[in-house]
C-alpha positions as CSV (number, residue, x, y, z in Angstrom):
1,M,2.1,1.7,3.6
2,N,-1.7,1.5,3.8
3,L,-3.4,3.3,6.7
4,L,-7.1,3.6,7.3
5,I,-8.8,6.3,9.4
6,I,-12.2,5.2,10.7
7,N,-14.4,7.8,12.4
8,G,-17.6,6.8,14.2
9,P,-20.9,8.4,15.0
10,N,-21.5,12.1,14.7
11,L,-17.9,12.8,13.4
12,N,-19.5,13.6,10.0
13,L,-20.6,16.8,11.7
14,L,-17.1,18.1,12.5
15,G,-16.9,21.7,11.7
16,K,-20.5,22.2,12.7
17,R,-20.9,20.2,15.9
18,E,-19.8,21.9,19.2
19,P,-17.0,23.9,17.7
20,A,-15.7,24.8,21.1
21,I,-14.8,21.1,21.6
22,Y,-14.3,19.9,18.1
23,G,-13.2,23.0,16.1
24,N,-14.5,24.6,12.9
25,E,-12.8,22.4,10.3
26,T,-14.6,19.5,8.6
27,F,-12.8,16.2,8.7
28,E,-12.7,16.1,4.9
29,M,-10.7,19.4,4.8
30,Y,-8.3,18.1,7.5
31,F,-8.0,14.7,5.7
32,E,-6.7,16.5,2.5
33,K,-4.0,18.2,4.6
34,L,-3.0,14.8,6.1
35,Q,-2.8,13.3,2.6
36,Q,-0.5,16.2,1.5
37,K,1.7,16.0,4.6
38,F,2.0,12.2,4.5
39,S,2.2,11.8,0.7
40,Q,4.4,8.7,1.1
41,V,1.5,6.9,2.8
42,S,-1.7,5.6,1.2
43,L,-4.3,7.1,3.5
44,T,-7.9,6.0,3.3
45,Y,-10.9,7.5,5.2
46,F,-14.1,5.9,6.3
47,Q,-16.9,7.3,8.5
48,S,-20.1,5.7,9.7
49,N,-22.8,6.3,12.3
50,I,-23.6,2.6,12.2
51,E,-21.8,0.2,14.5
52,G,-22.0,-2.8,12.2
53,E,-20.5,-0.9,9.3
54,I,-17.5,0.0,11.4
55,I,-17.1,-3.6,12.4
56,D,-17.4,-4.7,8.7
57,K,-14.7,-2.2,7.7
58,L,-12.4,-3.4,10.5
59,H,-12.8,-7.0,9.2
60,E,-12.3,-5.9,5.6
61,V,-8.9,-4.3,6.1
62,G,-7.8,-5.8,9.4
63,F,-5.5,-8.4,7.8
64,D,-4.1,-6.4,4.9
65,F,-3.4,-2.8,6.1
66,E,-0.4,-1.7,8.1
67,G,-2.4,0.4,10.5
68,I,-5.8,1.6,11.5
69,I,-6.6,4.9,13.3
70,L,-9.9,4.5,15.0
71,N,-12.0,7.2,16.5
72,A,-15.1,5.2,17.5
73,A,-16.6,8.2,19.2
74,A,-19.4,7.3,21.5
75,Y,-19.1,3.6,20.5
76,T,-15.7,3.7,22.4
77,H,-17.7,3.6,25.6
78,T,-20.5,1.2,24.6
79,S,-19.5,-1.2,21.9
80,V,-18.2,-4.6,22.9
81,G,-18.7,-5.6,19.2
82,I,-16.1,-3.0,18.0
83,A,-13.7,-3.9,20.8
84,D,-14.0,-7.6,19.8
85,A,-13.4,-6.7,16.1
86,V,-10.2,-4.8,17.1
87,K,-9.1,-7.8,19.1
88,A,-9.9,-10.2,16.3
89,I,-7.9,-8.5,13.5
90,Q,-4.1,-8.5,13.0
91,T,-3.7,-4.9,11.9
92,P,-2.6,-2.7,14.8
93,V,-5.1,0.0,15.8
94,V,-4.4,3.4,17.4
95,E,-7.4,4.8,19.3
96,V,-7.9,8.5,18.8
97,H,-10.2,11.1,20.5
98,I,-10.3,14.7,19.5
99,S,-11.3,15.8,23.0
100,N,-9.8,14.8,26.3
101,I,-12.4,12.1,27.2
102,H,-11.0,12.0,30.8
103,A,-12.0,15.6,31.3
104,R,-15.6,15.0,30.2
105,E,-18.5,13.1,31.6
106,E,-17.7,10.1,33.7
107,F,-19.2,7.6,31.2
108,R,-16.6,8.7,28.7
109,H,-13.7,7.7,30.9
110,H,-13.9,4.0,30.0
111,S,-12.9,2.6,26.6
112,F,-13.8,-0.9,25.6
113,I,-11.3,-0.6,22.7
114,A,-8.2,0.5,24.7
115,P,-7.2,-2.9,26.0
116,N,-6.7,-4.1,22.4
117,A,-5.2,-0.9,20.9
118,K,-1.6,-0.3,20.1
119,G,-2.0,3.0,21.8
120,I,-4.4,5.9,22.6
121,I,-4.2,9.5,21.7
122,V,-6.6,11.9,23.4
123,G,-7.2,15.6,23.8
124,F,-5.0,17.0,21.0
125,G,-7.8,18.0,18.7
126,L,-7.5,16.9,15.1
127,K,-3.7,16.8,15.5
128,G,-4.3,13.4,17.2
129,Y,-4.8,11.8,13.8
130,E,-1.4,13.2,12.7
131,L,0.2,11.8,15.8
132,A,-1.4,8.4,15.2
133,I,-0.1,8.4,11.6
134,Q,3.4,9.2,12.9
135,S,3.3,6.2,15.2
136,F,3.1,4.0,12.1
137,V,5.6,5.6,9.8
């Protein structure tokens, strides 16, 4: 099984950025733990701060992989382009957010991606990625 995790803008700063919300662990450190825990799954990781690169990656794997775990970060609330890419591909997408977006600023309560996602996981910290992987295996 091939699964891809895509992280959007500013998630390259995990471990440094707002540790009270996002924790102290880098995503790369956490990703190694995921690979060990789910050794039967081929996990790939991609991060970009650029909307078009995220769309290109969705197009690239969206007809071949068994699942995509997408944390589009701020683009969740602004990008019709990413939402359209999720709608256009065949691979199911699980939307993940580290924080509880519904307990944050009002503008974060709306997701353009959600209507086309297989499911949404919010507010469980990095564990949300593990839960998303479990939804595919």
